[in-house]
DSSP file (Angstrom, degrees, kcal/mol; ACC not computed):
  #  RESIDUE AA STRUCTURE BP1 BP2  ACC     N-H-->O    O-->H-N    N-H-->O    O-->H-N    TCO  KAPPA ALPHA  PHI   PSI    X-CA   Y-CA   Z-CA
    1    1 A X              0   0    0      0, 0.0     2,-0.1     0, 0.0     6,-0.0   0.000 360.0 360.0 360.0 141.3    1.8  274.7  -57.1
    2    2 A X    >   -     0   0    0      1,-0.1     3,-0.5     4,-0.1     0, 0.0  -0.289 360.0-106.0 -80.2 169.3   -1.5  273.1  -55.8
    3    3 A X  T 3  S+     0   0    0      1,-0.2    -1,-0.1    -2,-0.1     0, 0.0   0.711 117.4  54.4 -68.8 -19.8   -4.5  274.8  -54.6
    4    4 A X  T 3  S+     0   0    0      2,-0.1     2,-0.3     0, 0.0    -1,-0.2   0.681  94.6  80.7 -92.5 -15.4   -3.8  273.9  -51.1
    5    5 A X    <   -     0   0    0     -3,-0.5     2,-0.3     0, 0.0     0, 0.0  -0.662  68.7-148.5 -83.4 144.6   -0.3  275.4  -51.1
    6    6 A X        -     0   0    0     -2,-0.3     2,-0.4    -5,-0.0    -4,-0.1  -0.878  22.2-110.9-114.1 147.7    0.1  279.1  -50.6
    7    7 A X        -     0   0    0     -2,-0.3     2,-0.3    -6,-0.0     0, 0.0  -0.597  36.5-169.2 -77.6 131.0    3.0  281.0  -52.2
    8    8 A X        -     0   0    0     -2,-0.4     3,-0.1     1,-0.1     2,-0.1  -0.779  24.4-103.2-114.6 166.0    5.6  282.3  -49.7
    9    9 A X        -     0   0    0     -2,-0.3     2,-0.3     1,-0.1    -1,-0.1  -0.276  54.5 -78.5 -75.4 170.4    8.4  284.8  -50.1
   10   10 A X        -     0   0    0     -2,-0.1     2,-0.5     1,-0.0    -1,-0.1  -0.506  52.3-158.4 -72.2 130.2   12.0  283.5  -50.4
   11   11 A X        -     0   0    0     -2,-0.3    59,-0.0    -3,-0.1    -1,-0.0  -0.940  18.9-109.8-118.8 142.2   13.3  282.6  -47.0
   12   12 A X        -     0   0    0     -2,-0.5    57,-2.3    56,-0.1     2,-0.4  -0.336  29.6-163.4 -67.0 142.2   16.9  282.3  -45.8
   13   13 A X  E     +A   68   0A   0     55,-0.2     2,-0.3    66,-0.0    55,-0.2  -0.993  11.6 178.5-130.3 125.4   18.1  278.8  -45.1
   14   14 A X  E     -A   67   0A   0     53,-2.6    53,-2.8    -2,-0.4     2,-0.4  -0.844  18.5-140.5-122.5 161.1   21.4  278.2  -43.0
   15   15 A X  E     +A   66   0A   0     -2,-0.3    17,-0.4    51,-0.2     2,-0.3  -0.992  35.2 135.1-117.1 127.7   23.4  275.3  -41.8
   16   16 A X  E     -A   65   0A   0     49,-2.4    49,-2.8    -2,-0.4     2,-0.5  -0.913  47.3 -87.8-162.9-175.8   25.0  275.0  -38.6
   17   17 A X  E     -AB  64  30A   0     13,-2.5    13,-2.5    -2,-0.3     2,-0.4  -0.909  37.5-117.0-114.6 132.8   25.8  273.0  -35.5
   18   18 A X  E     + B   0  29A   0     45,-2.4    44,-2.7    -2,-0.5    11,-0.2  -0.514  34.2 171.6 -62.7 113.7   23.7  272.9  -32.4
   19   19 A X  E     +     0   0A   0      9,-2.7     2,-0.3    -2,-0.4    10,-0.2   0.577  65.7  21.3-103.9 -15.0   25.7  274.3  -29.3
   20   20 A X  E     + B   0  28A   0      8,-1.3     8,-2.6    40,-0.1    -1,-0.3  -0.979  42.0 163.7-151.7 142.8   22.9  274.4  -26.7
   21   21 A X  E     +     0   0A   0     -2,-0.3     4,-0.2     6,-0.2     5,-0.1  -0.055  45.2 117.2-138.0  32.1   19.6  272.7  -26.2
   22   22 A X  E     +     0   0A   0      2,-0.1     2,-0.3     0, 0.0     5,-0.1   0.445  61.1  81.5 -89.9   0.3   19.1  273.5  -22.5
   23   23 A X  E >  S- B   0  26A   0      3,-0.6     3,-0.9     1,-0.0     2,-0.7  -0.722  92.9 -97.7-101.3 153.8   15.9  275.5  -23.3
   24   24 A X  T 3  S-     0   0    0     -2,-0.3    -2,-0.1     1,-0.2     3,-0.1  -0.597 101.4 -14.8 -70.7 117.2   12.4  274.2  -23.9
   25   25 A X  T 3  S+     0   0    0     -2,-0.7    29,-1.4     1,-0.2     2,-0.3   0.748 119.6  99.4  68.5  22.8   11.7  273.9  -27.7
   26   26 A X  E <   -BC  23  53A   0     -3,-0.9    -3,-0.6    27,-0.3     2,-0.3  -0.997  47.2-177.1-140.7 137.7   14.7  276.1  -28.5
   27   27 A X  E     - C   0  52A   0     25,-2.1    25,-2.7    -2,-0.3     2,-0.5  -0.931  23.9-129.8-125.9 158.6   18.2  275.4  -29.6
   28   28 A X  E     -BC  20  51A   0     -8,-2.6    -9,-2.7    -2,-0.3    -8,-1.3  -0.941  25.9-165.8-106.3 124.7   21.3  277.6  -30.2
   29   29 A X  E     -BC  18  50A   0     21,-3.3    21,-2.6    -2,-0.5     2,-0.6  -0.952  10.7-146.7-120.8 129.8   22.8  277.0  -33.6
   30   30 A X  E     -BC  17  49A   0    -13,-2.5   -13,-2.5    -2,-0.5     2,-0.5  -0.816  14.1-165.8 -96.7 122.7   26.4  278.3  -34.5
   31   31 A X  E     - C   0  48A   0     17,-2.6    17,-1.9    -2,-0.6     2,-0.4  -0.949   4.9-157.9-108.9 121.6   26.6  279.2  -38.2
   32   32 A X  E     - C   0  47A   0     -2,-0.5     2,-0.4   -17,-0.4    15,-0.2  -0.797   5.9-167.5-106.0 148.3   30.1  279.7  -39.5
   33   33 A X  E     - C   0  46A   0     13,-3.3    13,-2.2    -2,-0.4     2,-0.4  -0.982   6.1-155.0-127.0 142.3   31.0  281.6  -42.6
   34   34 A X  E     + C   0  45A   0     -2,-0.4     2,-0.3    11,-0.2    11,-0.2  -0.918  21.5 156.8-123.7 143.3   34.3  281.6  -44.3
   35   35 A X  E     - C   0  44A   0      9,-2.0     9,-2.9    -2,-0.4     2,-0.3  -0.978  40.2-102.7-160.3 147.5   35.7  284.4  -46.5
   36   36 A X  E     - C   0  43A   0     -2,-0.3     7,-0.2     7,-0.2     6,-0.1  -0.507  39.8-105.1 -80.0 144.8   39.0  285.6  -47.6
   37   37 A X     >  -     0   0    0      5,-2.9     4,-1.3    -2,-0.3    -1,-0.1  -0.333  28.9-128.3 -54.3 138.2   40.7  288.6  -46.1
   38   38 A X  T  4 S+     0   0    0      2,-0.1    -1,-0.1     1,-0.1    -2,-0.1   0.873 100.7  24.7 -63.9 -35.0   40.4  291.4  -48.6
   39   39 A X  T  4 S+     0   0    0      3,-0.1    -1,-0.1     1,-0.1    -2,-0.1   0.893 133.1  30.2 -94.7 -42.7   44.2  292.2  -48.4
   40   40 A X  T  4 S-     0   0    0      2,-0.1    -2,-0.1     1,-0.0     3,-0.1   0.534  88.5-139.2-102.1  -3.6   45.9  289.1  -47.4
   41   41 A X     <  +     0   0    0     -4,-1.3     2,-0.3     1,-0.2    -3,-0.1   0.595  48.1 146.5  61.8  15.8   43.6  286.5  -48.8
   42   42 A X        -     0   0    0     -6,-0.1    -5,-2.9     1,-0.1     2,-0.5  -0.597  57.4-107.8 -77.8 146.0   43.8  284.3  -46.0
   43   43 A X  E     -C   36   0A   0     -2,-0.3     2,-0.4    -7,-0.2    -7,-0.2  -0.619  37.2-163.9 -80.9 126.6   40.6  282.4  -45.3
   44   44 A X  E     -C   35   0A   0     -9,-2.9    -9,-2.0    -2,-0.5     2,-0.5  -0.868   7.9-150.9-109.0 141.3   38.9  283.8  -42.2
   45   45 A X  E     +C   34   0A   0     -2,-0.4     2,-0.3   -11,-0.2   -11,-0.2  -0.953  17.3 177.3-114.3 116.4   36.1  281.9  -40.3
   46   46 A X  E     -C   33   0A   0    -13,-2.2   -13,-3.3    -2,-0.5     2,-0.3  -0.885  12.1-156.1-115.1 150.5   33.5  284.1  -38.4
   47   47 A X  E     -C   32   0A   0     -2,-0.3     2,-0.3   -15,-0.2   -15,-0.2  -0.932   8.6-166.2-131.8 155.6   30.6  282.5  -36.6
   48   48 A X  E     -C   31   0A   0    -17,-1.9   -17,-2.6    -2,-0.3     2,-0.5  -0.978  16.0-134.4-136.8 144.4   27.2  283.7  -35.5
   49   49 A X  E     -C   30   0A   0     -2,-0.3     2,-0.4   -19,-0.2   -19,-0.2  -0.864  19.7-174.7-109.5 132.6   24.7  282.2  -33.1
   50   50 A X  E     -C   29   0A   0    -21,-2.6   -21,-3.3    -2,-0.5     2,-0.6  -0.978  20.9-134.5-130.0 135.3   21.0  281.9  -33.9
   51   51 A X  E     -C   28   0A   0     25,-0.4    28,-0.8    -2,-0.4    27,-0.8  -0.792  31.3-168.8 -83.1 124.7   18.2  280.7  -31.6
   52   52 A X  E     -Cd  27  79A   0    -25,-2.7   -25,-2.1    -2,-0.6     2,-0.6  -0.853  25.3-113.7-112.6 149.3   15.9  278.3  -33.4
   53   53 A X  E     -Cd  26  80A   0     26,-2.4    28,-2.0    -2,-0.3     2,-0.6  -0.714  26.8-175.0 -78.2 113.7   12.6  276.8  -32.7
   54   54 A X    >   -     0   0    0    -29,-1.4     3,-1.8    -2,-0.6   -29,-0.1  -0.781   2.3-176.2-108.9  81.6   12.7  272.9  -32.1
   55   55 A X  T 3  S+     0   0    0     -2,-0.6    -1,-0.1     1,-0.3   -29,-0.0   0.762  81.6  34.5 -56.2 -36.9    9.2  271.9  -31.8
   56   56 A X  T 3  S-     0   0    0    -31,-0.0    -1,-0.3     0, 0.0    -2,-0.0   0.343 102.1-127.2-100.7   4.5    9.7  268.1  -31.0
   57   57 A X    <   +     0   0    0     -3,-1.8    -2,-0.1     1,-0.1   -31,-0.0   0.860  63.2 141.1  45.7  50.7   12.9  268.8  -29.0
   58   58 A X        +     0   0    0      2,-0.1     2,-0.1   -33,-0.0    -1,-0.1   0.625  33.6 103.0 -91.7 -25.3   14.8  266.2  -31.2
   59   59 A X        -     0   0    0     -5,-0.0     2,-0.3    28,-0.0    28,-0.0  -0.384  50.6-167.1 -74.4 138.4   18.1  268.1  -31.5
   60   60 A X    >   -     0   0    0     -2,-0.1     3,-2.5   -33,-0.0   -42,-0.3  -0.887  39.0 -81.1-118.2 152.9   21.2  267.2  -29.4
   61   61 A X  T 3  S+     0   0    0     -2,-0.3   -42,-0.2     1,-0.3     3,-0.1  -0.312 117.9  27.2 -44.7 122.3   24.4  269.1  -28.8
   62   62 A X  T 3  S+     0   0    0    -44,-2.7    -1,-0.3     1,-0.4    27,-0.2   0.300  86.0 137.7 102.6  -7.8   26.6  268.6  -31.8
   63   63 A X    <   -     0   0    0     -3,-2.5   -45,-2.4   -45,-0.2     2,-0.5  -0.452  52.8-130.6 -69.3 146.2   23.9  267.9  -34.5
   64   64 A X  E     +AE  17  86A   0     22,-2.5    22,-2.1   -47,-0.2    21,-1.7  -0.909  38.5 179.8 -94.5 124.2   24.3  269.4  -37.8
   65   65 A X  E     -AE  16  84A   0    -49,-2.8   -49,-2.4    -2,-0.5     2,-0.4  -0.879  31.7-131.7-134.3 156.7   21.0  271.1  -38.6
   66   66 A X  E     -AE  15  83A   0     17,-2.5    16,-2.4    -2,-0.3    17,-0.9  -0.861  27.5-166.1-100.5 133.1   19.3  273.1  -41.3
   67   67 A X  E     -AE  14  81A   0    -53,-2.8   -53,-2.6    -2,-0.4     2,-0.4  -0.956   3.2-158.3-127.7 144.5   17.4  276.3  -40.1
   68   68 A X  E     -AE  13  80A   0     12,-2.5    12,-1.9    -2,-0.4   -55,-0.2  -0.963  26.5-108.8-125.0 134.6   14.9  278.5  -42.0
   69   69 A X  E     + E   0  79A   0    -57,-2.3     2,-0.3    -2,-0.4    10,-0.2  -0.398  48.1 165.0 -59.0 134.6   13.9  282.0  -41.4
   70   70 A X        -     0   0    0      8,-2.9     3,-0.1    -2,-0.1   -58,-0.0  -0.792  42.3 -61.9-142.3-177.3   10.4  282.3  -40.0
   71   71 A X  S    S-     0   0    0     -2,-0.3     2,-0.2     1,-0.1    -1,-0.1  -0.327  72.6 -80.6 -61.9 154.3    8.1  284.9  -38.2
   72   72 A X        +     0   0    0      1,-0.2     6,-0.2     6,-0.1    -1,-0.1  -0.448  47.1 178.6 -63.8 125.1    9.3  286.1  -34.9
   73   73 A X        -     0   0    0      4,-3.4     2,-0.3    -2,-0.2    -1,-0.2   0.589  66.5 -11.1-107.9 -10.9    8.4  283.5  -32.3
   74   74 A X  S    S-     0   0    0      3,-1.2    -1,-0.2     1,-0.0     0, 0.0  -0.907  92.6 -68.6-164.0-171.0    9.9  285.4  -29.3
   75   75 A X  S    S+     0   0    0     -2,-0.3    -3,-0.0     1,-0.2    -1,-0.0   0.852 131.8  14.1 -64.8 -33.3   12.1  288.2  -28.5
   76   76 A X  S    S+     0   0    0      1,-0.0     2,-0.7   -26,-0.0   -25,-0.4   0.574 104.9  94.8-115.7 -14.3   15.3  286.5  -30.0
   77   77 A X        +     0   0    0      1,-0.1    -4,-3.4   -27,-0.1    -3,-1.2  -0.708  26.7 139.4 -90.3 118.7   13.8  283.5  -32.1
   78   78 A X        +     0   0    0    -27,-0.8    -8,-2.9    -2,-0.7     2,-0.3   0.140  60.2  64.2-131.0  14.3   13.2  284.1  -35.8
   79   79 A X  E     -dE  52  69A   0    -28,-0.8   -26,-2.4   -10,-0.2     2,-0.4  -0.930  61.2-155.4-137.6 165.3   14.4  280.8  -37.2
   80   80 A X  E     -dE  53  68A   0    -12,-1.9   -12,-2.5    -2,-0.3     2,-0.5  -0.981  30.1-102.9-141.3 151.5   13.2  277.1  -36.9
   81   81 A X  E     - E   0  67A   0    -28,-2.0   -14,-0.3    -2,-0.4   -26,-0.2  -0.611  32.7-177.9 -79.6 112.0   14.9  273.9  -37.3
   82   82 A X  E     -     0   0A   0    -16,-2.4     2,-0.3    -2,-0.5    -1,-0.2   0.937  63.5 -29.6 -83.3 -55.5   13.9  272.3  -40.7
   83   83 A X  E     - E   0  66A   0    -17,-0.9   -17,-2.5     0, 0.0     2,-0.7  -0.992  57.6-106.9-163.5 162.6   15.7  269.0  -40.4
   84   84 A X  E     - E   0  65A   0     -2,-0.3   -19,-0.2   -19,-0.2     3,-0.1  -0.872  25.2-171.9 -99.1 118.7   18.7  267.4  -38.9
   85   85 A X  E    S+     0   0A   0    -21,-1.7     2,-0.4    -2,-0.7   -20,-0.2   0.881  71.9   5.5 -75.9 -43.2   21.4  266.7  -41.5
   86   86 A X  E    S- E   0  64A   0    -22,-2.1   -22,-2.5   -24,-0.0    -1,-0.3  -0.990  71.4-129.1-151.4 136.3   23.7  264.6  -39.2
   87   87 A X        -     0   0    0     -2,-0.4     2,-0.3   -24,-0.2   -24,-0.1  -0.522  33.1-105.9 -83.1 147.8   23.4  263.4  -35.7
   88   88 A X    >   -     0   0    0     -2,-0.2     3,-0.6     1,-0.1   -25,-0.1  -0.562  22.4-153.3 -74.5 131.1   26.2  264.0  -33.2
   89   89 A X  T 3  S+     0   0    0     -2,-0.3     3,-0.4     1,-0.2    -1,-0.1   0.830  86.2  53.1 -77.9 -30.3   28.3  260.8  -32.5
   90   90 A X  T >>  +     0   0    0      1,-0.2     3,-0.9     2,-0.1     4,-0.5   0.075  65.3 105.9-107.7  29.5   29.4  261.8  -29.0
   91   91 A X  H <> S+     0   0    0     -3,-0.6     4,-0.6     1,-0.2    -1,-0.2   0.651  79.3  63.1 -75.6 -11.4   26.2  262.7  -27.0
   92   92 A X  H 3> S+     0   0    0     -3,-0.4     4,-1.3     1,-0.2    -1,-0.2   0.699  88.1  70.5 -77.4 -22.7   26.6  259.4  -25.2
   93   93 A X  H <> S+     0   0    0     -3,-0.9     4,-2.0     1,-0.2    -1,-0.2   0.874  89.0  61.4 -69.1 -40.4   29.9  260.7  -23.8
   94   94 A X  H  X S+     0   0    0     -4,-0.5     4,-2.0     1,-0.2    -1,-0.2   0.926 103.2  52.6 -50.1 -44.7   27.9  263.3  -21.5
   95   95 A X  H  X S+     0   0    0     -4,-0.6     4,-1.8     1,-0.3    -1,-0.2   0.918 108.2  49.4 -57.9 -44.4   26.3  260.2  -19.8
   96   96 A X  H  X S+     0   0    0     -4,-1.3     4,-1.0     1,-0.2    -1,-0.3   0.873 109.5  51.4 -66.7 -35.4   29.7  258.8  -19.2
   97   97 A X  H  X S+     0   0    0     -4,-2.0     4,-0.8     1,-0.2    -1,-0.2   0.884 107.9  52.6 -71.3 -35.3   30.9  262.1  -17.7
   98   98 A X  H  X S+     0   0    0     -4,-2.0     4,-1.9    -5,-0.2     3,-0.2   0.856  98.5  65.1 -75.5 -30.8   28.0  262.3  -15.3
   99   99 A X  H >X S+     0   0    0     -4,-1.8     4,-2.0     1,-0.2     3,-0.6   0.956  99.7  48.8 -55.8 -54.4   28.5  258.8  -13.8
  100  100 A X  H 3X S+     0   0    0     -4,-1.0     4,-1.6     1,-0.3    -1,-0.2   0.791 109.3  55.5 -58.2 -26.8   31.9  259.4  -12.2
  101  101 A X  H 3X S+     0   0    0     -4,-0.8     4,-1.6    -3,-0.2    -1,-0.3   0.878 109.1  47.2 -71.8 -36.9   30.4  262.6  -10.6
  102  102 A X  H <X S+     0   0    0     -4,-1.9     4,-0.8    -3,-0.6    -2,-0.2   0.844 110.4  50.1 -74.6 -28.3   27.6  260.6   -9.1
  103  103 A X  H  < S+     0   0    0     -4,-2.0     3,-0.3     2,-0.2    -1,-0.2   0.836 107.5  57.0 -73.4 -32.4   30.0  257.9   -7.8
  104  104 A X  H  < S+     0   0    0     -4,-1.6    -2,-0.2     1,-0.2    -1,-0.2   0.886 105.2  51.8 -66.4 -38.3   32.2  260.8   -6.2
  105  105 A X  H  < S+     0   0    0     -4,-1.6     2,-0.7    -5,-0.1    -1,-0.2   0.797  94.1  79.4 -70.9 -24.9   29.2  262.1   -4.2
  106  106 A X  S  < S-     0   0    0     -4,-0.8     2,-0.1    -3,-0.3    -1,-0.1  -0.707  83.9-130.7 -86.0 113.4   28.4  258.9   -2.8
  107  107 A X        -     0   0    0     -2,-0.7     2,-0.2     1,-0.1    -2,-0.1  -0.372  17.4-129.6 -76.9 144.3   30.6  258.0    0.2
  108  108 A X        -     0   0    0     -4,-0.1     2,-0.3    -2,-0.1    -1,-0.1  -0.591  22.4-115.4 -89.9 153.9   32.2  254.6    0.3
  109  109 A X        -     0   0    0     -2,-0.2     2,-0.4     2,-0.0    -1,-0.1  -0.612  24.4-141.7 -84.9 133.9   32.0  252.5    3.3
  110  110 A X              0   0    0     -2,-0.3    -1,-0.0     1,-0.1     0, 0.0  -0.810 360.0 360.0 -99.2 138.2   35.2  251.8    5.2
  111  111 A X              0   0    0     -2,-0.4    -1,-0.1     0, 0.0    -2,-0.0   0.484 360.0 360.0 -69.7 360.0   35.7  248.3    6.7
């Protein structure tokens, strides 16, 4: 470790999918965990949502991201986005969905 770096405690790191980015500098990340049922041994998937700080507002819905525990930034935010592991392929689909709505609002002229 160099002189400029300070030693920090171990921080939890999780990976999940961005499910919302409608807030400024904040994204909601869904983290899934899988475990076998204690009796039946079937794999169960449970998910939990975390609010994470996204300083540059680069995350889109559907992105696979890595988040790290940090100091409390607000009432609900205790995580920050470290990096985007994989970009969502379908965020252009939202733009295609919005276009037909705009066309429906504009009345067509009748001859």
